[in-house]
matplotlib code that plots the C-alpha trace (Angstrom):
import matplotlib.pyplot as plt

x = [0.0, 3.0, 3.3, -0.3, 0.2, 3.3, 1.4, -1.4, 1.0, 2.7, -0.6, -2.0, 1.3, 1.1, -2.6, -2.9, -6.5, -8.1, -11.5, -14.2, -16.6, -20.3, -20.8, -18.8, -21.7, -24.3, -22.8, -24.1, -20.7, -22.4, -23.5, -21.5, -21.0, -20.6, -20.0, -18.8, -18.8, -17.6, -15.6, -11.8, -10.4, -13.4, -11.7, -12.9, -9.4, -8.9, -12.3, -11.6, -8.3, -9.8, -12.5, -9.9, -7.7, -10.6, -12.3, -9.5, -6.3, -3.2, -2.5, -3.3, -4.2, -7.8, -8.6, -6.7, -6.6, -5.8, -5.9, -6.9, -4.4, -1.5, 1.0, 0.0, -3.1, -1.0, -0.2, -3.0, -6.7, -9.0, -10.4, -6.9, -6.4, -9.7, -9.0, -5.5, -6.7, -9.6, -7.5, -5.2, -8.1, -9.0, -12.4, -12.7, -11.4, -11.3, -10.9, -10.0, -10.7, -12.4, -13.1, -9.4, -9.8, -11.4, -14.3, -14.4, -18.2, -18.1, -15.2, -16.7, -20.0, -18.0, -16.2, -19.4, -21.1, -18.1, -16.9, -20.1, -18.2, -16.0, -17.0, -16.2, -16.0, -15.1, -14.8, -15.0, -15.6, -19.0, -19.4, -19.5, -22.8, -23.4, -26.8, -25.7, -22.2, -21.2, -22.6, -25.6, -24.6, -27.7, -29.4, -26.3, -24.7, -25.5, -24.3, -23.4, -22.4, -19.7, -19.2, -16.7, -16.7, -19.7, -19.0, -19.6, -17.0, -14.6, -14.9, -14.2, -11.1, -9.6, -10.5, -11.2, -14.7, -17.1, -20.8, -23.7, -25.5, -28.6, -31.5, -33.1, -36.4, -34.6, -32.8, -36.1, -38.5, -36.2, -33.5, -32.9, -32.4, -30.0, -28.0, -27.7, -26.3, -23.6, -22.8, -22.2, -19.3, -17.8, -18.1, -19.0, -18.6, -15.0, -14.4, -17.1, -15.3, -12.2, -14.3, -15.9, -12.5, -10.6, -12.2, -14.3, -11.7, -10.0, -6.6, -6.7, -4.8, -1.9, 0.9, 2.4, 1.2, -1.2, -4.7, -6.5, -3.8, -4.6, -8.3, -7.5, -5.5, -8.5, -10.7, -8.2, -8.0, -11.8, -12.1, -9.1, -9.3, -12.5, -15.0, -13.5, -13.2, -16.5, -18.7, -18.0, -16.8, -14.7, -11.2, -11.1, -13.9, -12.2, -10.8, -14.3, -15.6, -12.9, -14.1, -17.6, -16.7, -14.9, -18.0, -20.1, -17.7, -17.9, -20.4, -23.9, -25.3, -25.4, -28.9, -28.9, -29.2, -28.5, -28.4, -25.9, -23.8, -23.8, -22.7, -19.9, -18.6, -19.0, -21.0, -24.5, -27.4, -27.8, -24.1, -24.2, -27.2, -25.4, -22.1, -23.8, -25.3, -21.9, -20.4, -23.2, -22.5, -18.8, -19.6, -18.2, -21.6, -25.0, -27.9, -31.1, -34.6, -37.8, -39.6, -37.3, -40.2, -41.0, -39.9, -38.2, -35.4, -34.4, -34.0, -32.1, -31.6, -32.8, -29.7, -26.1, -23.9, -20.4, -20.6, -18.9, -17.5, -13.9, -14.3, -15.7, -12.5, -10.2, -11.7, -13.1, -11.1, -12.7, -13.5, -16.0, -19.3, -20.4, -24.0, -22.8, -20.7, -23.6, -26.0, -23.3, -22.7, -26.4, -27.1, -24.0, -24.9, -28.6, -28.4, -26.5, -29.5, -32.4, -34.1, -33.2, -35.2, -35.1, -37.8, -39.9, -40.5, -37.5, -34.3, -34.8, -37.5, -36.4, -38.0, -41.0, -42.0, -39.8, -39.0, -35.6, -34.3, -30.5, -28.9, -27.0, -27.6, -30.2, -32.2, -35.8, -37.7, -40.1, -39.7, -41.2, -43.5, -46.7, -45.2, -46.0, -43.1, -40.7, -37.4, -34.4, -30.9, -28.9, -25.2, -23.3, -25.8, -25.1, -28.6, -31.9, -34.6, -38.1, -37.8, -34.4, -31.8, -28.0, -26.7, -23.8, -26.3, -27.2, -23.6, -24.6, -26.8, -24.3]
y = [0.0, 2.3, 2.6, 3.8, 6.2, 7.7, 8.1, 9.8, 12.3, 13.1, 13.7, 15.9, 17.8, 18.6, 19.4, 22.9, 23.3, 26.1, 25.9, 23.3, 21.8, 22.4, 18.6, 19.0, 20.8, 18.4, 15.1, 13.9, 13.3, 11.9, 8.8, 5.7, 4.5, 7.0, 6.3, 9.0, 7.9, 9.9, 9.7, 9.7, 13.2, 15.0, 15.5, 12.7, 12.1, 15.9, 16.2, 13.1, 14.6, 18.0, 16.3, 14.5, 17.5, 19.8, 17.3, 15.3, 17.2, 15.6, 12.7, 9.3, 7.8, 9.0, 9.2, 7.3, 7.8, 4.6, 4.1, 0.5, 0.2, 0.5, -2.3, -2.8, -4.7, -7.3, -8.8, -7.6, -7.5, -4.5, -6.3, -6.6, -2.8, -2.0, -4.3, -2.9, 0.7, 0.2, -1.5, 1.6, 4.0, 4.8, 6.4, 7.1, 5.0, 6.8, 4.4, 5.7, 3.8, 0.8, -0.6, -1.6, -4.0, -7.4, -8.2, -4.6, -4.6, -7.8, -6.7, -3.2, -4.8, -7.0, -3.9, -2.0, -4.8, -5.8, -2.3, -0.3, 2.7, 3.0, 5.5, 4.6, 6.8, 5.3, 6.6, 4.7, 4.9, 6.2, 2.7, 1.3, -0.5, -0.4, -2.1, -5.0, -5.5, -8.8, -7.6, -5.3, -2.1, -0.1, -0.4, 0.6, 3.2, 6.8, 7.3, 10.5, 11.2, 13.8, 15.4, 17.9, 21.6, 23.8, 27.2, 28.7, 26.5, 27.2, 30.9, 30.3, 28.2, 30.0, 33.6, 33.6, 34.8, 33.5, 33.4, 31.4, 28.4, 29.6, 27.1, 26.3, 27.8, 31.1, 31.1, 30.5, 32.7, 35.6, 35.5, 39.3, 39.7, 36.8, 37.8, 41.3, 39.9, 37.9, 40.8, 43.1, 40.8, 39.7, 39.5, 35.9, 36.0, 36.9, 33.5, 31.3, 30.1, 29.3, 27.1, 25.3, 24.5, 23.7, 24.1, 21.1, 18.9, 20.4, 19.3, 22.2, 24.0, 21.6, 22.6, 19.2, 18.6, 20.0, 20.0, 18.4, 15.7, 14.9, 14.7, 12.2, 10.1, 10.1, 8.9, 6.2, 4.9, 4.7, 2.8, 0.5, -0.2, 0.7, -0.4, -3.9, -4.4, -2.9, -2.8, -6.3, -4.6, -6.9, -5.4, -6.3, -3.7, -0.8, 0.6, 0.5, 2.5, 5.1, 5.4, 5.7, 8.6, 10.3, 10.2, 11.5, 14.4, 15.5, 17.9, 18.5, 16.6, 12.9, 11.7, 8.0, 5.4, 2.1, 0.0, 2.3, 2.5, -1.3, -1.6, 1.0, -0.5, -4.1, -5.0, -6.3, -4.0, -5.3, -4.9, -1.3, -0.5, -2.1, -0.3, 3.1, 2.5, 1.7, 4.9, 6.8, 5.3, 6.0, 9.7, 9.8, 10.5, 11.8, 9.8, 11.7, 10.1, 11.8, 10.0, 8.6, 6.6, 4.8, 1.2, 2.3, 3.5, -0.1, 0.0, 3.2, 6.9, 9.6, 11.7, 11.4, 14.2, 13.9, 14.3, 17.7, 20.3, 19.6, 16.1, 17.7, 19.8, 16.9, 14.2, 16.1, 15.5, 18.6, 22.1, 22.1, 23.6, 26.3, 25.0, 21.6, 23.2, 25.2, 22.2, 19.9, 22.5, 22.9, 19.1, 18.6, 21.3, 20.3, 16.5, 16.4, 17.3, 17.4, 15.2, 16.2, 14.8, 15.3, 17.7, 17.4, 21.2, 23.1, 21.3, 20.0, 19.3, 19.7, 17.9, 17.2, 20.8, 23.3, 23.4, 25.0, 26.1, 26.7, 29.1, 32.2, 35.9, 36.1, 33.0, 34.2, 31.3, 30.5, 26.8, 27.2, 30.2, 28.2, 26.0, 26.5, 27.2, 27.7, 29.5, 30.4, 29.7, 32.3, 32.5, 35.8, 37.9, 39.2, 40.0, 38.1, 39.7, 38.2, 34.5, 34.8, 33.7, 33.9, 30.4, 30.9, 31.3, 27.6, 27.0, 28.3, 25.4, 23.6]
z = [0.0, 0.4, -3.4, -3.6, -0.8, -2.5, -5.7, -3.8, -2.3, -5.6, -7.4, -4.7, -4.5, -8.2, -8.3, -9.6, -10.8, -8.7, -10.4, -9.6, -12.0, -11.5, -10.9, -7.7, -6.0, -7.3, -6.1, -2.8, -1.2, 2.0, 0.1, 1.0, -2.6, -5.4, -9.1, -11.5, -15.1, -18.1, -21.3, -21.3, -20.8, -19.3, -15.9, -13.6, -12.0, -11.4, -9.7, -7.5, -6.4, -5.7, -3.6, -1.5, -1.0, -0.1, 2.3, 3.8, 3.1, 1.5, 4.0, 2.5, 5.9, 6.1, 2.3, -0.3, -4.1, -6.1, -9.8, -10.6, -13.4, -10.9, -10.7, -7.1, -8.3, -10.2, -6.8, -4.5, -4.8, -4.3, -1.2, 0.2, -0.2, 1.5, 4.4, 5.1, 4.6, 7.0, 9.6, 9.7, 10.2, 6.6, 6.0, 2.3, -0.6, -4.0, -6.9, -10.3, -13.6, -12.1, -15.6, -15.8, -13.0, -13.7, -11.3, -10.0, -9.3, -7.2, -5.0, -4.5, -3.4, -0.9, 0.4, 0.7, 2.6, 4.7, 5.8, 6.7, 7.9, 4.8, 2.0, -1.6, -4.6, -7.9, -11.5, -14.8, -18.5, -19.8, -21.1, -17.5, -17.0, -13.2, -13.5, -15.6, -14.1, -12.6, -9.2, -9.4, -7.5, -8.5, -5.2, -3.3, -5.6, -6.4, -10.0, -11.8, -15.4, -16.1, -19.5, -20.9, -20.1, -20.8, -22.4, -19.0, -17.4, -20.2, -19.5, -15.9, -16.5, -19.5, -18.8, -15.0, -15.7, -13.1, -14.0, -12.6, -14.2, -16.0, -16.1, -19.5, -18.4, -17.7, -21.0, -22.9, -20.8, -19.9, -22.6, -22.7, -19.0, -18.7, -21.8, -20.5, -17.2, -19.0, -21.4, -18.4, -17.4, -20.6, -24.4, -25.1, -28.9, -28.4, -26.9, -28.4, -31.5, -29.4, -27.2, -30.2, -31.7, -28.6, -25.2, -24.4, -22.7, -19.6, -20.9, -23.3, -20.5, -20.8, -23.3, -23.8, -27.3, -30.0, -28.5, -31.4, -31.6, -27.9, -28.8, -31.6, -29.1, -26.8, -29.6, -30.6, -27.0, -26.7, -30.0, -29.6, -25.9, -24.2, -26.9, -27.3, -23.6, -22.4, -25.5, -27.0, -30.2, -32.4, -32.5, -36.2, -36.8, -35.1, -38.4, -39.8, -36.8, -37.4, -41.0, -39.8, -37.4, -40.2, -42.4, -39.6, -39.1, -42.7, -44.2, -42.8, -39.9, -40.8, -41.8, -41.1, -43.9, -42.1, -45.3, -47.0, -43.8, -43.6, -47.2, -46.8, -43.6, -44.8, -41.7, -41.4, -40.4, -36.8, -36.2, -37.4, -35.1, -32.2, -32.9, -33.2, -29.7, -28.4, -29.9, -28.2, -24.8, -25.4, -25.8, -29.4, -31.0, -30.1, -31.6, -32.2, -32.6, -33.8, -30.9, -28.2, -26.7, -29.9, -30.5, -33.8, -31.4, -31.4, -35.2, -36.0, -35.0, -37.3, -37.1, -35.9, -34.5, -33.1, -29.3, -29.2, -31.5, -30.6, -32.0, -35.1, -35.6, -34.7, -36.9, -39.9, -43.1, -44.7, -43.7, -40.8, -41.9, -39.5, -39.5, -38.4, -35.6, -34.4, -34.2, -32.7, -29.9, -29.2, -29.0, -26.8, -24.3, -24.1, -24.1, -20.8, -18.7, -21.1, -23.7, -27.2, -30.1, -33.9, -35.0, -38.1, -38.0, -36.8, -35.8, -32.3, -29.7, -26.1, -23.2, -25.6, -25.0, -26.8, -30.5, -31.4, -34.8, -34.9, -37.3, -38.0, -37.5, -40.3, -39.4, -39.8, -38.2, -41.0, -40.3, -36.8, -37.5, -36.6, -33.9, -30.2, -27.8, -30.7, -30.5, -32.6, -31.3, -33.4, -33.7, -33.8, -31.8, -28.3, -27.0, -27.3, -29.4, -29.1, -29.6, -31.1, -28.4, -28.6, -29.4, -26.9, -24.0, -24.2, -23.0, -19.5, -18.6, -16.4]

ax = plt.figure().add_subplot(projection="3d")
ax.plot(x, y, z, "-o")
ax.set_aspect("equal")
plt.show()
């Protein structure tokens, strides 16, 4: 355990991230078993270390950080660690990347049941299936999903501009008031394109290598390691998935033709549908349906977007269309906490209540003129005007 304690001390000593993600305040840290899932690179490890330092200080005796890909676990079990840690007075065990440890759910269940005064926080891939894992933790575990930075969080980190979260109802019902409050503090349009191109993953603050190259590496690791291990994706088909992502990133938002996709990828129809679902769970794409409650959801999505705009710029083999970037941003920011469906009139239906048309400065809204609760999310405007709301304002939802 000394090796893990040494790693714990080194990581906390070098922790230099003064900001806190909005999820930090949402998590019920008093729960005995907490799961934090998210795609690679969104900041799960940093938040875990911040929580330890803020709550328990830097000593590894009361709270201990352990990454489950550490060499320690080649000779010791997770249960061994928990028992020794608990015997020495440990109170909180923070386990990172549990999906890299075979049998993780069964051992965490045993620790939870065997040490009733021990708190456990664990992180894992967005592909992690807590409900259908080897040991069902759903009744014991409080689970949270973490995604990349919102535009609001990006402004806080990059420009030290602190602004509150704005609920969707406020954005839609009082858009002029809330846009004025933001404009009184900063000029969002000055930073918006920088965020779309390179501000979604917190590692944009690192200067070790080109940012979009880092994003490409994240994608490759998800495709080559996580999907085969956690999604039952045949490793021989990874190259075909890369090609599929490249197609999705090109041109206008990808309207789905399963038969054509199956022919292009040389895979059968059922495999394509299954793989698209895995790509969605891996947070590489967002799959939109015209009716998410309909059984045809089991057949195919109506539209596919890359999960965030940074993926769009990192993977596209051609010039990124501005309309695609706008819609990708909108879906990404809304889908985190709201239901986003493909609309037959307008672009999107939110929470089965609001219809949103996404466009540029001159978008006139003819497509939604006779639709109830319809709004325009318009790029390149600073203030709301009637039902035309600045697109950037939807980046303040979390």
